[in-house]
NUPA-873730 format. One record per residue: residue in one letter; residue number from 1; x, y, z of N, C-alpha, C in turn. Coordinates in pm, whole numbers. Layout:
N
   r     k     n.xx     n.yy     n.zz    ca.xx    ca.yy    ca.zz     c.xx     c.yy     c.zz
   a   NUM        X        Y        Z        X        Y        Z        X        Y        Z
...
***
This chain:
226
   r     k     n.xx     n.yy     n.zz    ca.xx    ca.yy    ca.zz     c.xx     c.yy     c.zz
   m     1    -1740     1666     1854    -1698     1523     1764    -1673     1542     1592
   n     2    -1537     1537     1498    -1531     1540     1395    -1639     1441     1284
   d     3    -1742     1544     1252    -1825     1408     1107    -1733     1420     1023
   t     4    -1826     1340      945    -1756     1260      808    -1685     1354      730
   v     5    -1758     1482      728    -1667     1577      613    -1539     1622      685
   d     6    -1568     1650      825    -1450     1692      891    -1347     1594      911
   k     7    -1354     1467      880    -1275     1354      883    -1209     1335      727
   l     8    -1317     1385      623    -1217     1357      497    -1137     1464      480
   v     9    -1140     1593      541    -1088     1698      518     -932     1680      553
   i    10     -947     1611      703     -854     1574      798     -734     1441      698
   f    11     -841     1367      648     -770     1232      535     -729     1325      420
   l    12     -754     1423      357     -709     1474      233     -587     1557      253
   a    13     -564     1595      371     -466     1668      398     -315     1614      478
   k    14     -367     1424      435     -232     1365      458     -187     1320      299
   r    15      -60     1293      290      -46     1262      173     -117     1123      163
   d    16     -102     1019      255     -171      898      212     -266      926      173
   g    17     -352     1019      229     -505     1026      205     -526     1064       54
   i    18     -426     1175        7     -468     1205     -116     -404     1086     -232
   d    19     -330     1019     -202     -231      892     -281     -378      805     -293
   k    20     -443      806     -168     -553      628     -161     -627      727     -277
   l    21     -684      837     -286     -819      901     -342     -736      881     -508
   v    22     -645      935     -566     -582      934     -697     -564      817     -731
   k    23     -499      690     -675     -486      552     -683     -638      496     -728
   t    24     -709      544     -674     -884      506     -650     -902      559     -862
   f    25     -842      650     -827     -905      742     -973     -854      629    -1065
   q    26     -697      583    -1032     -578      558    -1145     -697      378    -1193
   y    27     -740      304    -1035     -732      172    -1092     -891      188    -1166
   v    28     -985      254    -1145    -1143      260    -1163    -1089      298    -1312
   s    29    -1049      419    -1360     -975      448    -1506     -957      318    -1571
   k    30     -851      246    -1510     -787      146    -1556     -903        8    -1613
   l    31     -990      -16    -1511    -1112     -117    -1553    -1223      -44    -1617
   v    32    -1222       96    -1620    -1316      138    -1750    -1256      155    -1901
   h    33    -1145      166    -1880    -1067      134    -2001    -1086       21    -2080
   w    34    -1083     -113    -1977    -1084     -236    -2034    -1249     -281    -2070
   q    35    -1309     -194    -1981    -1454     -242    -2041    -1486     -192    -2143
   v    36    -1472      -74    -2204    -1524      -21    -2286    -1408       -6    -2394
   e    37    -1303     -103    -2420    -1152      -35    -2530    -1229      -88    -2673
   t    38    -1341     -201    -2668    -1330     -236    -2804    -1472     -205    -2842
   t    39    -1587     -138    -2715    -1708     -122    -2776    -1686       77    -2793
   n    40    -1610      166    -2739    -1571      330    -2737    -1480      321    -2722
   p    41    -1374      327    -2853    -1235      373    -2835    -1230      493    -2778
   e    42    -1281      602    -2801    -1256      701    -2770    -1273      758    -2663
   i    43    -1398      692    -2558    -1415      689    -2429    -1317      609    -2374
   a    44    -1298      500    -2400    -1130      437    -2350    -1025      510    -2349
   n    45    -1008      569    -2457     -877      668    -2469     -890      761    -2364
   r    46    -1003      830    -2341    -1000      915    -2238    -1000      893    -2087
   f    47    -1019      767    -2052     -991      703    -1939     -871      664    -1914
   k    48     -783      628    -2047     -624      571    -2034     -571      694    -1980
   q    49     -576      818    -2049     -504      901    -2011     -513      947    -1872
   w    50     -663      936    -1793     -715      964    -1697     -610      877    -1601
   e    51     -595      729    -1628     -523      627    -1567     -369      697    -1549
   v    52     -315      712    -1712     -192      740    -1716     -131      896    -1610
   a    53     -247      980    -1634     -202     1099    -1567     -240     1097    -1405
   s    54     -310      986    -1370     -337      981    -1200     -203      886    -1136
   g    55     -151      821    -1212      -24      724    -1182       99      827    -1167
   l    56       94      942    -1293      230     1043    -1278      192     1106    -1139
   s    57       52     1153    -1117       61     1248    -1038       94     1169     -854
   r    58       55     1042     -882      124      980     -750      234      974     -765
   k    59      323      961     -813      450      968     -811      508     1083     -794
   a    60      453     1179     -803      468     1335     -782      448     1337     -620
   f    61      363     1332     -600      282     1340     -457      421     1212     -346
   r    62      481     1153     -405      572     1061     -332      693     1085     -325
   s    63      749     1221     -395      861     1253     -412      943     1299     -253
   g    64     1057     1216     -232     1141     1192      -85     1064     1101      -11
   r    65      975     1024      -40      912      917       44      976      806      100
   f    66     1118      803       15     1190      682       59     1283      698      211
   l    67     1263      848      248     1294      919      406     1272      810      482
   t    68     1088      791      470     1009      716      569     1048      633      649
   g    69     1127      504      531     1189      402      606     1285      403      660
   f    70     1357      524      602     1494      536      672     1484      565      805
   n    71     1380      663      816     1370      721      970     1295      601     1045
   a    72     1203      522     1006     1164      384     1090     1270      331     1113
   l    73     1331      340     1035     1454      222     1084     1563      289     1224
   r    74     1593      400     1162     1636      512     1250     1588      527     1385
   r    75     1462      534     1414     1380      559     1566     1319      457     1620
   n    76     1274      333     1539     1198      190     1576     1246      101     1477
   p    77     1350       60     1476     1377      -73     1415     1286     -180     1437
   g    78     1254     -194     1558     1178     -321     1594     1245     -355     1796
   s    79     1113     -416     1823     1139     -467     1955     1245     -593     1987
   t    80     1245     -682     1905     1361     -808     1879     1436     -831     1775
   p    81     1541     -890     1791     1594     -957     1693     1508     -948     1567
   t    82     1455    -1031     1583     1391    -1082     1423     1257     -966     1360
   f    83     1219     -905     1490     1143     -779     1417     1227     -642     1370
   k    84     1356     -683     1435     1444     -548     1360     1513     -631     1207
   f    85     1553     -740     1172     1599     -817     1109     1437     -778      981
   l    86     1347     -821     1007     1241     -796      899     1232     -667      895
   a    87     1222     -540      961     1222     -418      962     1337     -364      822
   v    88     1465     -434      909     1561     -397      788     1549     -425      635
   l    89     1500     -534      606     1478     -616      487     1376     -530      434
   a    90     1291     -536      494     1128     -446      436     1142     -327      426
   n    91     1192     -251      498     1210     -112      450     1330      -26      374
   a    92     1405     -151      328     1539     -166      270     1483     -150      114
   g    93     1398     -280       96     1314     -288      -31     1206     -164      -33
   e    94     1179     -108       50     1050       14       24     1154      146      -36
   m    95     1230      151       58     1342      252       28     1385      263     -108
   v    96     1438      125     -169     1468      125     -351     1350      150     -379
   y    97     1257       83     -367     1093      144     -457     1105      299     -486
   f    98     1084      367     -354     1020      477     -327     1161      587     -409
   f    99     1276      558     -411     1382      616     -456     1412      609     -617
   f   100     1385      473     -648     1406      431     -836     1271      493     -886
   d   101     1134      522     -775     1023      572     -875     1052      731     -874
   h   102     1138      800     -852     1154      937     -848     1209      948     -997
   f   103     1314      826    -1045     1382      844    -1185     1287      784    -1255
   l   104     1197      722    -1223     1089      622    -1312      992      752    -1355
   w   105      945      861    -1268      834      965    -1301      921     1043    -1366
   l   106     1051     1113    -1354     1108     1208    -1435     1147     1130    -1592
   s   107     1168     1012    -1593     1155      935    -1724     1065      938    -1804
   r   108      939      943    -1750      818      908    -1823      749     1083    -1824
   i   109      804     1164    -1784      734     1304    -1799      834     1370    -1925
   g   110      948     1332    -1946     1038     1362    -2057     1176     1458    -1996
   t   111     1180     1436    -1876     1283     1505    -1813     1405     1480    -1825
   l   112     1425     1312    -1788     1531     1201    -1828     1526     1115    -1962
   d   113     1599     1054    -2000     1567      979    -2123     1464      888    -2077
   a   114     1352      892    -2162     1236      813    -2182     1303      656    -2202
   n   115     1408      614    -2259     1461      469    -2237     1469      389    -2063
   l   116     1522      521    -1996     1527      453    -1871     1441      419    -1823
   a   117     1281      404    -1844     1173      414    -1766     1150      261    -1728
   k   118     1187      166    -1845     1166       -1    -1813     1225      -28    -1700
   r   119     1406        5    -1706     1485      -31    -1631     1456       31    -1490
   m   120     1439      139    -1463     1387      205    -1336     1252      165    -1271
   s   121     1143      153    -1382     1033       19    -1326     1066      -87    -1291
   f   122     1163     -158    -1333     1191     -256    -1297     1265     -277    -1163
   i   123     1340     -186    -1147     1417     -190    -1021     1290     -115     -889
   s   124     1221      -27     -941     1098       -5     -833     1075      -85     -778
   a   125      941     -174     -877      925     -279     -912      957     -416     -797
   f   126     1070     -426     -829     1158     -535     -708     1163     -478     -582
   g   127     1218     -370     -601     1224     -323     -446     1135     -337     -363
   e   128      990     -265     -414      895     -276     -361      806     -418     -343
   s   129      830     -487     -435      787     -645     -395      893     -746     -298
   f   130     1009     -655     -290     1104     -728     -171     1057     -717      -39
   g   131     1017     -578      -45      993     -480      108      833     -548      133
   y   132      776     -585       54      594     -616       58      622     -754      152
   i   133      708     -825      121      724     -970      143      737     -996      338
   f   134      865     -942      346      890     -899      471      792     -818      597
   f   135      704     -715      502      562     -623      587      501     -753      622
   i   136      448     -829      534      337     -929      540      397    -1044      657
   v   137      513    -1058      605      570    -1199      736      559    -1133      860
   a   138      588     -976      915      626     -931     1064      491     -937     1084
   d   139      365     -874      972      213     -833     1020      165     -997     1083
   f   140      167    -1101      991      135    -1238     1055      184    -1269     1194
   i   141      303    -1230     1207      404    -1319     1324      310    -1185     1442
   v   142      278    -1063     1434      215     -986     1525       95    -1018     1534
   m   143        0    -1068     1456     -127    -1062     1472     -141    -1256     1551
   k   144       -7    -1328     1535      -40    -1457     1584      -20    -1460     1714
   q   145      110    -1369     1748      123    -1270     1901      -28    -1237     1959
   g   146      -79    -1148     1876     -206    -1130     1947     -318    -1203     1989
   l   147     -349    -1319     1871     -438    -1422     1906     -375    -1505     2041
   e   148     -249    -1516     2079     -190    -1556     2192     -253    -1507     2284
   a   149     -239    -1359     2283     -252    -1302     2419     -402    -1278     2438
   e   150     -461    -1285     2313     -615    -1258     2377     -652    -1394     2400
   r   151     -623    -1490     2372     -670    -1629     2416     -638    -1655     2565
   k   152     -518    -1618     2618     -479    -1585     2751     -579    -1466     2831
   l   153     -606    -1401     2794     -724    -1317     2853     -856    -1343     2864
   m   154     -885    -1403     2754    -1016    -1448     2759    -1015    -1585     2901
   a   155     -924    -1636     2905     -889    -1754     3010     -901    -1709     3121
   l   156     -874    -1574     3149     -908    -1511     3305     -999    -1541     3322
   t   157    -1012    -1537     3499    -1079    -1525     3570    -1176    -1401     3591
   e   158    -1126    -1281     3572    -1168    -1200     3592    -1190    -1106     3439
   e   159    -1196    -1204     3318    -1215    -1176     3202    -1371    -1043     3172
   d   160    -1448    -1045     3294    -1572     -935     3262    -1508     -815     3297
   s   161    -1394     -820     3350    -1345     -675     3425    -1324     -588     3325
   k   162    -1335     -467     3309    -1333     -348     3225    -1205     -342     3189
   g   163    -1091     -391     3247     -972     -378     3190     -957     -442     3079
   v   164     -949     -598     3139     -957     -697     3047    -1002     -685     2921
   k   165    -1131     -651     2969    -1196     -589     2784    -1167     -503     2683
   e   166    -1081     -409     2757    -1028     -289     2712     -907     -347     2642
   k   167     -806     -460     2673     -724     -518     2620     -741     -580     2523
   i   168     -850     -678     2519     -920     -740     2391     -954     -683     2296
   r   169    -1018     -532     2319    -1055     -452     2208     -962     -408     2106
   k   170     -827     -364     2226     -742     -318     2119     -643     -419     2053
   i   171     -654     -534     2079     -586     -610     2018     -684     -661     1883
   r   172     -808     -656     1910     -885     -681     1790     -891     -573     1709
   a   173     -874     -429     1746     -909     -358     1659     -760     -352     1585
   d   174     -637     -383     1655     -475     -385     1617     -463     -523     1499
   r   175     -559     -618     1512     -570     -716     1401     -597     -646     1246
   v   176     -738     -611     1319     -826     -536     1205     -722     -472     1089
   m   177     -643     -382     1183     -548     -264     1083     -444     -342     1036
   r   178     -384     -470     1082     -260     -525     1029     -328     -621      928
   l   179     -485     -673      887     -506     -723      800     -557     -641      692
   m   180     -563     -552      729     -597     -417      609     -489     -392      568
   a   181     -345     -410      629     -195     -371      565     -157     -513      496
   v   182     -231     -621      517     -159     -756      430     -246     -762      363
   a   183     -376     -710      325     -442     -712      203     -331     -614       82
   a   184     -338     -510      184     -322     -378       65     -125     -442       27
   n   185      -68     -480       76       45     -504       35       58     -633      -43
   v   186      -34     -761      -24      -47     -867     -131     -113     -818     -251
   a   187     -187     -682     -272     -236     -618     -386     -112     -528     -457
   d   188      -62     -496     -341       69     -443     -435      181     -541     -495
   l   189      147     -665     -404      285     -729     -442      242     -787     -586
   i   190      108     -839     -589       63     -887     -713       62     -736     -885
   i   191       60     -659     -814       93     -495     -917      236     -542     -978
   g   192      321     -549     -862      474     -518     -846      509     -635     -948
   l   193      449     -810     -928      474     -898     -993      485     -874    -1144
   a   194      330     -833    -1198      318     -796    -1281      440     -703    -1355
   e   195      533     -640    -1308      642     -554    -1380      767     -641    -1383
   i   196      745     -697    -1276      911     -744    -1273      888     -889    -1350
   e   197      797    -1003    -1359      752    -1113    -1446      627    -1108    -1507
   p   198      609    -1009    -1582      444    -1044    -1681      409    -1180    -1693
   n   199      305    -1199    -1671      241    -1292    -1678      101    -1282    -1747
   p   200       28    -1380    -1811     -140    -1339    -1807     -194    -1352    -1699
   f   201     -202    -1375    -1555     -282    -1355    -1467     -222    -1211    -1402
   c   202     -114    -1171    -1335     -123    -1062    -1304     -108     -914    -1381
   n   203      -99     -955    -1510     -102     -844    -1614     -245     -844    -1663
   h   204     -333     -894    -1655     -472     -893    -1679     -519     -762    -1624
   a   205     -574     -667    -1724     -640     -548    -1657     -727     -571    -1523
   v   206     -817     -684    -1554     -909     -690    -1420     -829     -692    -1275
   i   207     -707     -793    -1293     -667     -831    -1174     -621     -740    -1142
   l   208     -529     -634    -1254     -432     -519    -1211     -560     -412    -1136
   g   209     -651     -405    -1198     -757     -303    -1143     -826     -311     -990
   i   210     -860     -437     -980     -894     -474     -819     -800     -506     -753
   s   211     -656     -526     -788     -532     -526     -681     -535     -404     -652
   g   212     -529     -271     -766     -505     -129     -719     -633     -126     -609
   l   213     -758     -145     -639     -872      -48     -578     -870     -147     -427
   v   214     -822     -270     -418     -797     -319     -272     -711     -273     -174
   s   215     -564     -237     -266     -442     -149     -170     -519      -55     -149
   a   216     -560       26     -237     -653      173     -187     -757      210     -112
   w   217     -825      110     -143     -895      136        7     -856       57      115
   a   218     -777      -50       82     -741      -80      249     -652       43      293
   g   219     -583      106      229     -488      197      297     -622      327      305
   w   220     -696      342      272     -803      461      295     -846      455      430
   y   221     -901      286      440     -951      241      598     -833      264      679
   r   222     -711      216      691     -606      228      765     -584      370      791
   n   223     -610      457      696     -537      612      743     -710      695      751
   w   224     -812      646      791     -948      721      773     -925      780      948
   p   225     -921      905      986     -910      947     1128    -1023      863     1184
   s   226    -1004      853     1340    -1074      757     1419    -1209      865     1491
***
């Protein structure tokens, strides 16, 4: 059986794994920058540089990621018309997010005109937020179906049987994973709204920092090898 170090190596070998680690760096550094900005500007500047470098690194890691949504629609768009509809909208938004994120990255590192950054950031954040809404709806529908299935299984006379217990265990495990996905998507939705429609709540450094860490750690949990 793999121990913790083995699992960490497997986790970091995945693109999503290294992304969640660097995302943790990005938002921890944002919170530290906010905390020491007035008391120690030099340290604050160092953490700001770490935050920016982490954000740019994550964009590089996501090169070609927009194909994931395309392939999901091509291979498994959904089991019912409702899920197919939600999958199309969710993955379309995510594809816009990842595709325009390439141009945002290139404009911020100076390969493209820096003036493009704001426009690319808005389009990318809009696609991201749009997609996450439908991912969240789909996860809630599946969790509702899971709860109904669990109640039916619990009502069976053979509820003590090994087969029924195993089905219930799988339903509950899936629910936990979907709750983690919802937590991550809601957190990323807040970050996206801060870019689309800046406001004192979403744009506060603490809200952004906590949202980023919730998203990173929920993704960490979901991607951690079993």
